[in-house]
Each structure stands twice: as structure tokens, then as C-alpha cells.
C-alpha positions in Angstrom: 142.7 168.2 48.2 144.3 165.8 45.7 147.5 166.4 43.9 148.1 164.5 40.6 151.6 164.2 39.1 152.0 162.9 35.6 155.2 161.4 34.1 156.3 159.5 31.1 155.7 162.0 28.3 158.2 162.7 25.6 159.1 162.4 21.9 158.3 159.2 20.2 158.2 158.1 16.5 155.0 157.2 14.8 154.2 153.5 15.4 156.1 153.5 18.7 154.9 153.2 22.3 154.9 155.3 25.4 153.6 154.8 28.9 152.2 157.6 31.0 151.9 157.4 34.7 149.9 159.5 37.2 150.4 159.4 40.9 147.7 160.7 43.2 148.5 162.0 46.7 145.7 159.9 48.3 143.2 157.2 47.5 140.8 158.1 44.8 137.4 156.4 45.1 135.9 157.9 41.9 136.8 157.8 38.2 140.3 158.5 37.0 141.2 159.3 33.5 143.4 160.8 30.9 142.6 163.8 28.8 144.6 165.6 26.1 144.8 169.0 24.6 146.4 169.8 21.3 147.4 173.4 20.4 144.3 175.5 19.6 141.9 172.7 20.5 139.8 171.9 23.5 140.7 169.4 26.1 139.1 166.0 25.3 138.8 162.7 27.2 141.1 160.0 26.0 140.3 157.2 28.5 138.8 156.7 31.9 138.6 153.9 34.4 136.4 153.4 37.5 137.8 152.1 40.8 136.4 148.7 39.9 138.2 148.6 36.5 135.5 149.5 34.0 137.1 151.4 31.1 136.0 153.9 28.5 137.9 155.1 25.5 137.7 157.8 22.9 137.1 156.2 19.5 140.4 157.2 17.9 142.5 155.4 20.6 140.4 152.2 20.9 142.7 149.2 20.3 145.8 151.3 20.6 145.7 152.7 24.1 145.1 150.9 27.4 144.2 152.6 30.7 144.9 150.8 33.9 144.8 151.6 37.6 146.6 150.4 40.8 144.4 151.4 43.7 146.9 150.2 46.2 149.5 152.6 44.9 147.1 155.4 43.9 148.3 155.2 40.4 146.7 155.3 36.9 148.5 154.5 33.7 148.0 155.0 30.0 149.8 152.6 27.7 150.0 154.1 24.3 150.8 151.8 21.4 151.0 152.4 17.7 151.0 156.2 18.3 150.2 158.5 15.5 151.2 162.2 14.9 147.6 163.1 15.7 148.2 161.9 19.2 150.5 164.8 19.8 149.2 166.8 22.7 149.6 167.7 26.4 148.1 164.8 28.4 146.4 165.5 31.6 145.6 163.2 34.5 142.1 163.6 36.0 140.5 162.3 39.1 137.1 162.7 40.6 137.0 162.5 44.4 134.1 163.5 46.7 132.4 165.3 43.9 135.4 167.4 43.1 137.4 167.3 39.9 141.2 167.4 40.1 143.8 167.8 37.3 147.5 167.2 37.0 149.9 169.7 35.5 150.1 167.8 32.2 152.8 166.0 30.3 153.8 166.7 26.7 153.6 163.9 24.2 155.0 164.5 20.7 154.8 162.0 17.9 157.1 162.5 15.0 156.1 161.2 11.6 
């Protein structure tokens, strides 16, 4: 079993920055990522990163968000810059380990215009 705990969400003005963190309870050998879910919408991938540092981003966040990972600390981060009201959502940390999919409890990000 893997527990994922997110932190760093909150209220931020449009154009501002926020950094999300996710702590895993043990080493993750697979992909880690961030997803988000706005009210009434499905949960979508925002960014992902392999254990060797290869990244993938959803088109609307490219150039604004950066995902990073510290394997020694079992951490994954999402640096969110130039945030927009459309980024408002609950952000979930995700990890794939030994063919199983794990989720954090989510952290709310609200961007005011």
C-alpha cells in the first residue's frame, strides 16, 4: 500500500503562483503525476513524471506549470505559475507502483480573477 498526502493548495489571485507538494509513504518506481477535477467535470491529468524525470503536460498548462520529483524524499511537486481562474479545481496526486494506481485525498486550488 502507498499513502499519498498533498499539501500547498489554497486561494491565489490570477497571475500568481502556487506550489503543490505530495509525499509518498514509500519509494515509487513508476510514474507520478497530478490530476485535477473541477466541479461537475471529470478528473483530468495535469502533468506526469517518470522516475527518470521525463515529463508530460496537459496542453493548457504547458509553459506555466512544472512538475518535479525528488526520489530520495519520495516527493513530487507541481509549481504553478501564471495561474488562471480556469485552473480552479481539486488537485490530486497520483502514483503508479507495482501495477497499482494510488491517489491522494486532494487539495483545493482556487484562483480568483
